[in-house]
Biopython code that builds the backbone (N, CA, C, O; Angstrom):
import numpy as np
from Bio.PDB.StructureBuilder import StructureBuilder

atoms = [
    (1, "MET", "N", (63.330, -45.956, 217.755)),
    (1, "MET", "CA", (61.953, -44.772, 217.524)),
    (1, "MET", "C", (63.457, -43.926, 217.720)),
    (1, "MET", "O", (64.186, -44.073, 218.701)),
    (2, "SER", "N", (63.734, -43.034, 216.586)),
    (2, "SER", "CA", (64.503, -41.788, 216.692)),
    (2, "SER", "C", (64.409, -40.124, 217.626)),
    (2, "SER", "O", (63.528, -39.271, 217.731)),
    (3, "ARG", "N", (65.816, -40.268, 218.172)),
    (3, "ARG", "CA", (65.219, -39.256, 219.231)),
    (3, "ARG", "C", (65.551, -37.999, 218.515)),
    (3, "ARG", "O", (65.401, -36.956, 219.152)),
    (4, "VAL", "N", (65.889, -37.945, 217.545)),
    (4, "VAL", "CA", (66.536, -36.291, 216.569)),
    (4, "VAL", "C", (65.521, -35.886, 216.151)),
    (4, "VAL", "O", (64.820, -36.521, 215.363)),
    (5, "PRO", "N", (65.243, -34.708, 216.618)),
    (5, "PRO", "CA", (64.440, -33.684, 216.599)),
    (5, "PRO", "C", (64.719, -33.311, 215.033)),
    (5, "PRO", "O", (65.862, -33.171, 214.597)),
    (6, "THR", "N", (63.244, -33.131, 214.042)),
    (6, "THR", "CA", (63.157, -33.000, 213.106)),
    (6, "THR", "C", (62.349, -31.915, 212.745)),
    (6, "THR", "O", (62.520, -31.290, 213.792)),
    (7, "THR", "N", (61.355, -30.957, 211.873)),
    (7, "THR", "CA", (60.772, -30.293, 211.551)),
    (7, "THR", "C", (59.654, -30.986, 210.951)),
    (7, "THR", "O", (58.534, -30.539, 211.196)),
    (8, "ALA", "N", (59.757, -31.928, 210.262)),
    (8, "ALA", "CA", (58.789, -32.392, 209.914)),
    (8, "ALA", "C", (58.224, -33.560, 210.653)),
    (8, "ALA", "O", (58.900, -34.454, 211.161)),
    (9, "THR", "N", (56.321, -33.430, 210.674)),
    (9, "THR", "CA", (55.575, -33.796, 211.023)),
    (9, "THR", "C", (55.864, -35.665, 211.481)),
    (9, "THR", "O", (56.677, -36.339, 210.848)),
    (10, "THR", "N", (55.168, -36.150, 212.467)),
    (10, "THR", "CA", (54.840, -37.244, 212.956)),
    (10, "THR", "C", (55.410, -38.118, 211.621)),
    (10, "THR", "O", (55.049, -37.759, 210.501)),
    (11, "GLN", "N", (56.187, -39.115, 211.761)),
    (11, "GLN", "CA", (55.756, -40.329, 210.721)),
    (11, "GLN", "C", (54.878, -41.233, 210.338)),
    (11, "GLN", "O", (54.718, -41.766, 209.240)),
    (12, "ARG", "N", (54.086, -41.415, 211.771)),
    (12, "ARG", "CA", (53.500, -42.376, 211.170)),
    (12, "ARG", "C", (52.010, -41.493, 211.012)),
    (12, "ARG", "O", (51.753, -40.621, 211.842)),
    (13, "PRO", "N", (50.805, -41.875, 209.580)),
    (13, "PRO", "CA", (49.958, -40.556, 208.842)),
    (13, "PRO", "C", (49.070, -41.116, 210.339)),
    (13, "PRO", "O", (50.080, -41.418, 210.975)),
    (14, "HIS", "N", (48.249, -41.351, 211.019)),
    (14, "HIS", "CA", (47.270, -41.244, 211.829)),
    (14, "HIS", "C", (47.832, -40.696, 212.991)),
    (14, "HIS", "O", (47.268, -41.091, 214.011)),
    (15, "ASP", "N", (48.605, -40.043, 213.140)),
    (15, "ASP", "CA", (49.003, -39.122, 214.566)),
    (15, "ASP", "C", (49.232, -37.098, 213.629)),
    (15, "ASP", "O", (49.666, -36.332, 212.768)),
    (16, "ASP", "N", (48.682, -37.328, 214.501)),
    (16, "ASP", "CA", (48.958, -35.088, 214.333)),
    (16, "ASP", "C", (50.162, -35.178, 215.274)),
    (16, "ASP", "O", (50.338, -35.917, 216.243)),
    (17, "GLY", "N", (50.825, -34.376, 214.820)),
    (17, "GLY", "CA", (51.900, -34.294, 215.952)),
    (17, "GLY", "C", (52.514, -33.513, 215.117)),
    (17, "GLY", "O", (52.400, -33.219, 213.927)),
    (18, "TYR", "N", (53.535, -33.099, 216.437)),
    (18, "TYR", "CA", (55.230, -32.061, 215.756)),
    (18, "TYR", "C", (55.995, -32.327, 216.749)),
    (18, "TYR", "O", (55.643, -31.939, 217.863)),
    (19, "PHE", "N", (57.371, -33.140, 216.570)),
    (19, "PHE", "CA", (58.681, -33.236, 217.235)),
    (19, "PHE", "C", (59.921, -32.351, 216.258)),
    (19, "PHE", "O", (60.338, -32.442, 215.103)),
    (20, "GLY", "N", (60.229, -31.429, 217.518)),
    (20, "GLY", "CA", (61.417, -30.526, 216.600)),
    (20, "GLY", "C", (61.205, -29.186, 217.144)),
    (20, "GLY", "O", (60.343, -29.053, 218.013)),
    (21, "PRO", "N", (61.835, -28.243, 216.773)),
    (21, "PRO", "CA", (62.585, -26.977, 216.888)),
    (21, "PRO", "C", (61.463, -26.113, 217.077)),
    (21, "PRO", "O", (60.567, -26.268, 216.248)),
    (22, "ALA", "N", (61.286, -25.268, 217.930)),
    (22, "ALA", "CA", (60.148, -24.350, 218.432)),
    (22, "ALA", "C", (60.891, -23.509, 218.652)),
    (22, "ALA", "O", (62.098, -23.675, 218.825)),
    (23, "THR", "N", (60.045, -22.001, 218.696)),
    (23, "THR", "CA", (60.456, -20.551, 219.378)),
    (23, "THR", "C", (59.345, -20.598, 220.729)),
    (23, "THR", "O", (58.156, -20.722, 220.433)),
    (24, "VAL", "N", (59.705, -20.504, 222.169)),
    (24, "VAL", "CA", (58.609, -20.312, 223.059)),
    (24, "VAL", "C", (58.521, -18.695, 223.183)),
    (24, "VAL", "O", (59.620, -18.168, 223.349)),
    (25, "VAL", "N", (57.189, -17.641, 223.122)),
    (25, "VAL", "CA", (57.424, -16.857, 223.580)),
    (25, "VAL", "C", (56.652, -16.534, 225.082)),
    (25, "VAL", "O", (55.440, -16.713, 225.200)),
    (26, "ALA", "N", (57.636, -15.959, 226.390)),
    (26, "ALA", "CA", (56.778, -16.044, 227.605)),
    (26, "ALA", "C", (58.313, -15.464, 228.714)),
    (26, "ALA", "O", (59.531, -15.566, 228.853)),
    (27, "GLY", "N", (57.180, -14.892, 229.212)),
    (27, "GLY", "CA", (57.921, -13.712, 229.885)),
    (27, "GLY", "C", (58.706, -12.387, 229.430)),
    (27, "GLY", "O", (59.566, -11.725, 230.013)),
    (28, "GLY", "N", (58.090, -12.241, 228.162)),
    (28, "GLY", "CA", (58.911, -11.063, 227.505)),
    (28, "GLY", "C", (60.072, -11.406, 226.893)),
    (28, "GLY", "O", (60.912, -10.637, 226.424)),
    (29, "ARG", "N", (60.088, -12.853, 226.921)),
    (29, "ARG", "CA", (61.885, -13.261, 226.372)),
    (29, "ARG", "C", (61.506, -14.523, 225.003)),
    (29, "ARG", "O", (60.971, -15.622, 225.143)),
    (30, "GLU", "N", (61.640, -14.350, 224.665)),
    (30, "GLU", "CA", (61.915, -15.414, 223.526)),
    (30, "GLU", "C", (63.009, -16.778, 223.521)),
    (30, "GLU", "O", (64.202, -16.493, 223.419)),
    (31, "PHE", "N", (62.611, -18.314, 223.633)),
    (31, "PHE", "CA", (63.129, -18.688, 223.796)),
    (31, "PHE", "C", (63.953, -20.131, 223.309)),
    (31, "PHE", "O", (64.002, -21.108, 224.056)),
    (32, "THR", "N", (64.566, -20.111, 221.994)),
    (32, "THR", "CA", (64.439, -21.980, 220.889)),
    (32, "THR", "C", (64.652, -23.021, 221.558)),
    (32, "THR", "O", (65.809, -23.396, 221.751)),
    (33, "VAL", "N", (63.921, -23.485, 221.893)),
    (33, "VAL", "CA", (63.839, -25.272, 222.211)),
    (33, "VAL", "C", (62.857, -25.771, 221.091)),
    (33, "VAL", "O", (62.199, -25.355, 220.137)),
    (34, "THR", "N", (63.309, -27.489, 222.136)),
    (34, "THR", "CA", (62.727, -28.273, 220.913)),
    (34, "THR", "C", (61.355, -28.895, 222.063)),
    (34, "THR", "O", (61.414, -29.169, 223.262)),
    (35, "VAL", "N", (60.245, -28.952, 221.135)),
    (35, "VAL", "CA", (58.963, -29.675, 221.814)),
    (35, "VAL", "C", (58.500, -30.522, 221.162)),
    (35, "VAL", "O", (58.566, -30.509, 219.933)),
    (36, "ARG", "N", (57.763, -31.716, 222.042)),
    (36, "ARG", "CA", (56.756, -32.489, 221.219)),
    (36, "ARG", "C", (55.414, -32.551, 221.251)),
    (36, "ARG", "O", (54.937, -32.837, 222.349)),
    (37, "LEU", "N", (54.570, -32.340, 220.246)),
    (37, "LEU", "CA", (53.202, -31.383, 220.440)),
    (37, "LEU", "C", (52.156, -32.572, 219.592)),
    (37, "LEU", "O", (52.523, -32.948, 218.479)),
    (38, "ARG", "N", (51.055, -33.036, 220.098)),
    (38, "ARG", "CA", (50.056, -33.498, 220.286)),
    (38, "ARG", "C", (48.588, -33.083, 220.029)),
    (38, "ARG", "O", (48.380, -31.888, 219.822)),
    (39, "GLY", "N", (47.574, -33.927, 220.022)),
    (39, "GLY", "CA", (46.311, -32.965, 219.866)),
    (39, "GLY", "C", (45.825, -34.192, 219.203)),
    (39, "GLY", "O", (46.235, -35.170, 218.578)),
    (40, "TYR", "N", (44.425, -33.489, 219.789)),
    (40, "TYR", "CA", (43.166, -34.653, 218.839)),
    (40, "TYR", "C", (41.731, -33.310, 219.046)),
    (40, "TYR", "O", (41.983, -32.286, 219.681)),
    (41, "PHE", "N", (40.796, -33.459, 218.635)),
    (41, "PHE", "CA", (39.950, -33.036, 217.882)),
    (41, "PHE", "C", (38.807, -33.379, 218.391)),
    (41, "PHE", "O", (38.364, -34.452, 217.982)),
    (42, "GLN", "N", (37.648, -32.315, 219.819)),
    (42, "GLN", "CA", (36.942, -33.377, 221.224)),
    (42, "GLN", "C", (35.677, -32.500, 220.479)),
    (42, "GLN", "O", (35.549, -31.290, 220.290)),
    (43, "PRO", "N", (34.940, -33.478, 220.194)),
    (43, "PRO", "CA", (33.454, -33.420, 219.695)),
    (43, "PRO", "C", (32.624, -32.382, 220.503)),
    (43, "PRO", "O", (31.883, -31.434, 220.244)),
    (44, "ILE", "N", (33.050, -32.944, 221.485)),
    (44, "ILE", "CA", (32.235, -32.442, 222.831)),
    (44, "ILE", "C", (32.075, -30.407, 222.728)),
    (44, "ILE", "O", (31.064, -29.768, 222.440)),
    (45, "ASP", "N", (33.225, -29.965, 223.021)),
    (45, "ASP", "CA", (32.975, -28.866, 222.285)),
    (45, "ASP", "C", (33.659, -28.741, 221.294)),
    (45, "ASP", "O", (34.639, -28.088, 221.653)),
    (46, "GLY", "N", (33.730, -28.952, 220.353)),
    (46, "GLY", "CA", (33.693, -28.407, 218.858)),
    (46, "GLY", "C", (35.403, -27.953, 218.422)),
    (46, "GLY", "O", (35.466, -27.127, 217.511)),
    (47, "ARG", "N", (36.782, -28.442, 219.017)),
    (47, "ARG", "CA", (37.568, -27.387, 219.309)),
    (47, "ARG", "C", (38.478, -28.637, 219.349)),
    (47, "ARG", "O", (38.346, -29.717, 219.925)),
    (48, "TYR", "N", (39.495, -28.110, 218.506)),
    (48, "TYR", "CA", (41.000, -28.846, 219.086)),
    (48, "TYR", "C", (41.790, -28.785, 220.201)),
    (48, "TYR", "O", (42.061, -27.701, 220.719)),
    (49, "HIS", "N", (42.190, -29.827, 220.627)),
    (49, "HIS", "CA", (43.230, -28.724, 221.901)),
    (49, "HIS", "C", (44.635, -29.969, 221.729)),
    (49, "HIS", "O", (44.668, -31.160, 221.421)),
    (50, "TRP", "N", (45.505, -29.111, 222.049)),
    (50, "TRP", "CA", (46.564, -29.444, 222.227)),
    (50, "TRP", "C", (47.394, -29.533, 223.178)),
    (50, "TRP", "O", (47.191, -29.066, 224.299)),
    (51, "TYR", "N", (48.529, -30.210, 222.789)),
    (51, "TYR", "CA", (49.574, -30.334, 224.446)),
    (51, "TYR", "C", (50.805, -31.026, 223.850)),
    (51, "TYR", "O", (50.957, -31.669, 222.811)),
    (52, "GLY", "N", (51.692, -30.661, 224.919)),
    (52, "GLY", "CA", (53.006, -31.185, 224.715)),
    (52, "GLY", "C", (53.673, -31.224, 226.009)),
    (52, "GLY", "O", (53.295, -31.248, 227.180)),
    (53, "ARG", "N", (54.848, -31.223, 225.374)),
    (53, "ARG", "CA", (56.308, -30.997, 227.031)),
    (53, "ARG", "C", (57.257, -30.086, 226.114)),
    (53, "ARG", "O", (57.023, -30.234, 224.914)),
    (54, "ILE", "N", (57.841, -29.565, 226.288)),
    (54, "ILE", "CA", (59.267, -28.682, 226.354)),
    (54, "ILE", "C", (60.310, -29.295, 226.707)),
    (54, "ILE", "O", (60.350, -29.249, 227.936)),
    (55, "THR", "N", (61.717, -30.188, 226.054)),
    (55, "THR", "CA", (62.247, -29.941, 226.280)),
    (55, "THR", "C", (63.342, -29.187, 227.857)),
    (55, "THR", "O", (63.203, -28.032, 228.260)),
    (56, "ARG", "N", (64.275, -30.152, 228.426)),
    (56, "ARG", "CA", (65.048, -29.011, 229.387)),
    (56, "ARG", "C", (65.554, -27.785, 229.118)),
    (56, "ARG", "O", (66.133, -27.771, 228.031)),
    (57, "HIS", "N", (65.556, -26.682, 229.729)),
    (57, "HIS", "CA", (65.532, -25.219, 228.935)),
    (57, "HIS", "C", (66.022, -24.612, 230.291)),
    (57, "HIS", "O", (65.191, -23.919, 230.880)),
    (58, "PRO", "N", (67.359, -24.783, 230.926)),
    (58, "PRO", "CA", (67.815, -24.248, 232.064)),
    (58, "PRO", "C", (67.410, -22.091, 232.166)),
    (58, "PRO", "O", (67.252, -21.193, 232.993)),
    (59, "GLU", "N", (67.426, -22.236, 231.286)),
    (59, "GLU", "CA", (67.275, -20.374, 230.623)),
    (59, "GLU", "C", (65.432, -20.464, 230.450)),
    (59, "GLU", "O", (64.699, -19.761, 231.146)),
    (60, "LEU", "N", (65.058, -21.156, 229.719)),
    (60, "LEU", "CA", (63.858, -20.657, 230.451)),
    (60, "LEU", "C", (63.267, -21.287, 231.705)),
    (60, "LEU", "O", (62.043, -21.407, 231.747)),
    (61, "ALA", "N", (63.714, -21.538, 232.326)),
    (61, "ALA", "CA", (63.460, -22.748, 234.005)),
    (61, "ALA", "C", (63.833, -21.027, 234.956)),
    (61, "ALA", "O", (63.054, -20.618, 235.818)),
    (62, "ALA", "N", (65.096, -20.267, 234.570)),
    (62, "ALA", "CA", (65.243, -19.552, 234.869)),
    (62, "ALA", "C", (64.360, -18.213, 235.437)),
    (62, "ALA", "O", (64.150, -17.663, 236.518)),
    (63, "ALA", "N", (63.959, -18.036, 233.937)),
    (63, "ALA", "CA", (63.132, -17.288, 233.694)),
    (63, "ALA", "C", (61.619, -17.375, 234.208)),
    (63, "ALA", "O", (61.032, -16.459, 234.785)),
    (64, "LEU", "N", (61.085, -18.632, 233.900)),
    (64, "LEU", "CA", (59.896, -18.698, 234.372)),
    (64, "LEU", "C", (59.484, -19.390, 235.853)),
    (64, "LEU", "O", (58.289, -19.500, 236.125)),
    (65, "GLY", "N", (60.443, -19.821, 236.737)),
    (65, "GLY", "CA", (60.624, -20.766, 237.827)),
    (65, "GLY", "C", (59.763, -21.621, 237.836)),
    (65, "GLY", "O", (59.870, -22.208, 236.759)),
    (66, "ASP", "N", (58.724, -22.179, 238.585)),
    (66, "ASP", "CA", (57.779, -22.566, 238.969)),
    (66, "ASP", "C", (56.296, -22.113, 238.933)),
    (66, "ASP", "O", (55.360, -22.619, 239.552)),
    (67, "GLU", "N", (56.260, -20.643, 237.747)),
    (67, "GLU", "CA", (55.236, -20.075, 237.550)),
    (67, "GLU", "C", (54.444, -20.494, 236.271)),
    (67, "GLU", "O", (55.053, -20.638, 235.211)),
    (68, "ARG", "N", (53.176, -20.679, 236.348)),
    (68, "ARG", "CA", (52.062, -20.985, 234.918)),
    (68, "ARG", "C", (52.376, -19.710, 233.973)),
    (68, "ARG", "O", (52.071, -18.549, 234.245)),
    (69, "ALA", "N", (53.030, -20.142, 232.839)),
    (69, "ALA", "CA", (52.700, -18.789, 232.092)),
    (69, "ALA", "C", (51.913, -18.508, 230.828)),
    (69, "ALA", "O", (51.824, -19.631, 230.331)),
    (70, "ALA", "N", (50.891, -17.127, 229.498)),
    (70, "ALA", "CA", (50.749, -17.085, 228.478)),
    (70, "ALA", "C", (52.021, -17.892, 227.653)),
    (70, "ALA", "O", (52.968, -18.423, 228.235)),
    (71, "THR", "N", (51.864, -17.869, 226.452)),
    (71, "THR", "CA", (52.943, -18.356, 225.903)),
    (71, "THR", "C", (52.495, -18.556, 224.374)),
    (71, "THR", "O", (51.516, -19.143, 223.912)),
    (72, "LEU", "N", (53.619, -17.820, 223.702)),
    (72, "LEU", "CA", (53.443, -18.463, 222.342)),
    (72, "LEU", "C", (54.158, -19.280, 221.911)),
    (72, "LEU", "O", (55.234, -19.117, 222.486)),
    (73, "ILE", "N", (54.250, -20.336, 221.020)),
    (73, "ILE", "CA", (54.813, -21.098, 220.375)),
    (73, "ILE", "C", (55.154, -20.912, 218.638)),
    (73, "ILE", "O", (54.413, -21.094, 217.672)),
    (74, "ARG", "N", (55.697, -20.748, 218.667)),
    (74, "ARG", "CA", (56.250, -20.712, 217.021)),
    (74, "ARG", "C", (57.263, -21.923, 216.322)),
    (74, "ARG", "O", (58.475, -21.844, 216.528)),
    (75, "THR", "N", (56.799, -22.859, 215.627)),
    (75, "THR", "CA", (57.333, -23.466, 214.754)),
    (75, "THR", "C", (57.614, -23.038, 213.358)),
    (75, "THR", "O", (57.204, -22.035, 212.773)),
    (76, "PRO", "N", (58.480, -24.094, 212.890)),
    (76, "PRO", "CA", (58.563, -23.619, 210.890)),
    (76, "PRO", "C", (56.843, -23.588, 210.331)),
    (76, "PRO", "O", (56.633, -22.987, 209.277)),
    (77, "HIS", "N", (55.806, -24.157, 210.964)),
    (77, "HIS", "CA", (54.822, -24.055, 210.297)),
    (77, "HIS", "C", (53.420, -23.347, 210.550)),
    (77, "HIS", "O", (52.325, -23.203, 210.007)),
    (78, "GLY", "N", (53.980, -23.058, 211.480)),
    (78, "GLY", "CA", (52.322, -21.414, 212.226)),
    (78, "GLY", "C", (53.574, -21.178, 213.407)),
    (78, "GLY", "O", (54.801, -21.221, 213.489)),
    (79, "GLU", "N", (52.356, -20.900, 214.256)),
    (79, "GLU", "CA", (51.981, -20.310, 215.860)),
    (79, "GLU", "C", (50.821, -20.478, 216.358)),
    (79, "GLU", "O", (49.936, -20.808, 215.570)),
    (80, "ALA", "N", (50.582, -20.358, 217.352)),
    (80, "ALA", "CA", (49.113, -20.907, 218.597)),
    (80, "ALA", "C", (49.847, -20.218, 219.991)),
    (80, "ALA", "O", (50.998, -20.522, 220.302)),
    (81, "ARG", "N", (48.998, -19.218, 220.812)),
    (81, "ARG", "CA", (48.958, -19.199, 221.967)),
    (81, "ARG", "C", (48.312, -20.430, 223.127)),
    (81, "ARG", "O", (47.418, -21.275, 223.178)),
    (82, "GLY", "N", (49.052, -20.064, 223.688)),
    (82, "GLY", "CA", (48.917, -21.455, 224.764)),
    (82, "GLY", "C", (49.511, -21.183, 226.115)),
    (82, "GLY", "O", (50.320, -20.316, 226.444)),
    (83, "GLU", "N", (48.813, -22.307, 226.965)),
    (83, "GLU", "CA", (49.574, -21.986, 227.895)),
    (83, "GLU", "C", (50.755, -22.921, 228.616)),
    (83, "GLU", "O", (50.838, -24.079, 228.207)),
    (84, "LEU", "N", (51.503, -22.567, 229.470)),
    (84, "LEU", "CA", (52.647, -23.066, 229.828)),
    (84, "LEU", "C", (52.501, -23.389, 231.168)),
    (84, "LEU", "O", (52.609, -22.496, 232.008)),
    (85, "SER", "N", (52.130, -25.233, 231.690)),
    (85, "SER", "CA", (52.156, -25.290, 233.442)),
    (85, "SER", "C", (53.755, -25.520, 234.404)),
    (85, "SER", "O", (54.904, -25.724, 234.012)),
    (86, "GLU", "N", (53.424, -25.438, 235.181)),
    (86, "GLU", "CA", (54.722, -25.679, 235.707)),
    (86, "GLU", "C", (55.571, -26.585, 235.393)),
    (86, "GLU", "O", (55.182, -27.482, 234.645)),
    (87, "PRO", "N", (57.132, -26.594, 235.941)),
    (87, "PRO", "CA", (57.863, -27.382, 235.357)),
    (87, "PRO", "C", (57.720, -29.122, 236.146)),
    (87, "PRO", "O", (57.339, -29.217, 237.312)),
    (88, "ASP", "N", (58.033, -30.199, 235.428)),
    (88, "ASP", "CA", (58.188, -31.367, 236.168)),
    (88, "ASP", "C", (59.306, -30.759, 237.034)),
    (88, "ASP", "O", (59.863, -29.715, 237.374)),
    (89, "LEU", "N", (59.255, -32.513, 237.210)),
    (89, "LEU", "CA", (60.581, -32.862, 237.904)),
    (89, "LEU", "C", (61.776, -32.429, 237.242)),
    (89, "LEU", "O", (62.496, -31.521, 237.659)),
    (90, "TRP", "N", (61.993, -33.165, 236.094)),
    (90, "TRP", "CA", (63.465, -31.948, 235.386)),
    (90, "TRP", "C", (63.142, -31.849, 234.321)),
    (90, "TRP", "O", (63.403, -32.596, 233.378)),
    (91, "GLU", "N", (62.217, -30.425, 234.357)),
    (91, "GLU", "CA", (62.826, -29.150, 234.521)),
    (91, "GLU", "C", (61.958, -28.944, 233.344)),
    (91, "GLU", "O", (62.016, -27.834, 232.814)),
    (92, "ARG", "N", (60.955, -30.061, 232.719)),
    (92, "ARG", "CA", (60.305, -29.747, 231.259)),
    (92, "ARG", "C", (58.541, -29.629, 231.499)),
    (92, "ARG", "O", (57.719, -30.488, 231.820)),
    (93, "TYR", "N", (58.378, -27.964, 231.144)),
    (93, "TYR", "CA", (57.339, -27.539, 231.229)),
    (93, "TYR", "C", (56.345, -27.905, 229.676)),
    (93, "TYR", "O", (56.462, -27.763, 228.459)),
    (94, "ARG", "N", (55.241, -28.511, 230.788)),
    (94, "ARG", "CA", (53.845, -29.067, 229.985)),
    (94, "ARG", "C", (53.609, -27.866, 229.503)),
    (94, "ARG", "O", (53.844, -26.835, 230.135)),
    (95, "VAL", "N", (52.892, -27.925, 227.787)),
    (95, "VAL", "CA", (52.248, -26.881, 227.069)),
    (95, "VAL", "C", (51.581, -26.779, 226.617)),
    (95, "VAL", "O", (51.890, -26.837, 225.427)),
    (96, "MET", "N", (49.633, -26.468, 226.894)),
    (96, "MET", "CA", (49.110, -26.650, 225.866)),
    (96, "MET", "C", (48.401, -25.340, 225.069)),
    (96, "MET", "O", (48.968, -24.248, 225.083)),
    (97, "GLY", "N", (47.044, -25.550, 224.335)),
    (97, "GLY", "CA", (46.310, -24.466, 223.838)),
    (97, "GLY", "C", (45.052, -25.455, 223.133)),
    (97, "GLY", "O", (45.017, -26.685, 223.099)),
    (98, "THR", "N", (43.976, -24.403, 222.553)),
    (98, "THR", "CA", (42.855, -24.582, 222.167)),
    (98, "THR", "C", (43.424, -24.299, 220.484)),
    (98, "THR", "O", (44.544, -23.979, 220.086)),
    (99, "GLY", "N", (42.449, -24.502, 219.905)),
    (99, "GLY", "CA", (42.546, -23.913, 218.697)),
    (99, "GLY", "C", (43.212, -24.610, 217.765)),
    (99, "GLY", "O", (43.841, -25.590, 218.164)),
    (100, "ARG", "N", (43.237, -24.277, 216.302)),
    (100, "ARG", "CA", (44.644, -24.137, 215.206)),
    (100, "ARG", "C", (45.961, -24.127, 215.915)),
    (100, "ARG", "O", (46.421, -23.046, 216.281)),
    (101, "PRO", "N", (46.754, -25.501, 216.191)),
    (101, "PRO", "CA", (48.091, -25.805, 216.610)),
    (101, "PRO", "C", (49.431, -24.982, 215.985)),
    (101, "PRO", "O", (49.298, -23.920, 215.377)),
    (102, "PRO", "N", (50.578, -25.545, 216.194)),
    (102, "PRO", "CA", (51.456, -25.157, 215.387)),
    (102, "PRO", "C", (52.020, -25.155, 214.551)),
    (102, "PRO", "O", (52.828, -24.373, 214.051)),
    (103, "TYR", "N", (51.421, -26.564, 214.178)),
    (103, "TYR", "CA", (51.988, -27.415, 213.162)),
    (103, "TYR", "C", (50.679, -27.700, 212.394)),
    (103, "TYR", "O", (49.569, -27.169, 212.429)),
    (104, "PRO", "N", (51.249, -28.823, 211.620)),
    (104, "PRO", "CA", (50.367, -28.919, 210.196)),
    (104, "PRO", "C", (49.692, -30.245, 211.100)),
    (104, "PRO", "O", (50.288, -31.102, 211.752)),
    (105, "VAL", "N", (47.702, -29.993, 210.788)),
    (105, "VAL", "CA", (46.458, -31.002, 210.880)),
    (105, "VAL", "C", (46.245, -31.517, 209.670)),
    (105, "VAL", "O", (46.346, -30.860, 208.635)),
    (106, "ASP", "N", (45.993, -32.509, 209.716)),
    (106, "ASP", "CA", (44.646, -32.834, 207.977)),
    (106, "ASP", "C", (43.654, -32.111, 208.718)),
    (106, "ASP", "O", (43.509, -32.152, 209.940)),
    (107, "THR", "N", (43.176, -31.640, 208.137)),
    (107, "THR", "CA", (41.728, -31.247, 207.938)),
    (107, "THR", "C", (40.312, -31.873, 207.103)),
    (107, "THR", "O", (39.120, -31.845, 207.409)),
    (108, "ALA", "N", (40.713, -32.184, 206.450)),
    (108, "ALA", "CA", (40.412, -33.136, 205.772)),
    (108, "ALA", "C", (38.587, -33.651, 205.867)),
    (108, "ALA", "O", (38.691, -34.868, 205.715)),
    (109, "VAL", "N", (38.051, -33.546, 205.925)),
    (109, "VAL", "CA", (36.845, -34.434, 206.389)),
    (109, "VAL", "C", (36.165, -35.718, 205.666)),
    (109, "VAL", "O", (35.683, -35.873, 204.544)),
    (110, "PRO", "N", (36.349, -36.670, 206.915)),
    (110, "PRO", "CA", (36.464, -38.652, 206.514)),
    (110, "PRO", "C", (35.017, -38.530, 205.989)),
    (110, "PRO", "O", (34.134, -37.782, 206.410)),
    (111, "GLU", "N", (34.939, -39.797, 204.557)),
    (111, "GLU", "CA", (33.798, -39.676, 203.916)),
    (111, "GLU", "C", (33.025, -40.705, 204.922)),
    (111, "GLU", "O", (31.833, -40.960, 204.746)),
]
sb = StructureBuilder()
sb.init_structure("model")
sb.init_model(0)
sb.init_chain("A")
sb.init_seg("    ")
for serial, (resi, resn, name, xyz) in enumerate(atoms, 1):
    if name == "N":
        sb.init_residue(resn, " ", resi, " ")
    sb.init_atom(name, np.array(xyz, "f"), 0.0, 1.0, " ", f" {name:<3s}", serial, name[0])
structure = sb.get_structure()
């Protein structure tokens, strides 16, 4: 599997996801980052839940520290509000949100 970021969605047709460049707006600042995002429709609550990781970004870590933060994630495909969790041991923040994600999702109803 290639580790090169791409603005295209995941190559496997059964996956909803995105790996590539994004802008994170948090703590009153914008950061250009690389993200890996995925998601799924949860029939119990009727919402789409998306989540992922932001690759290590020293400036983001310096600005936010170990705090959770509300965020806006922008990709070439759209934007969505979410939440950043505290960073892991490798200074990668987890991001999660509900509703329309910041990447394309197949919305066709299966027959």
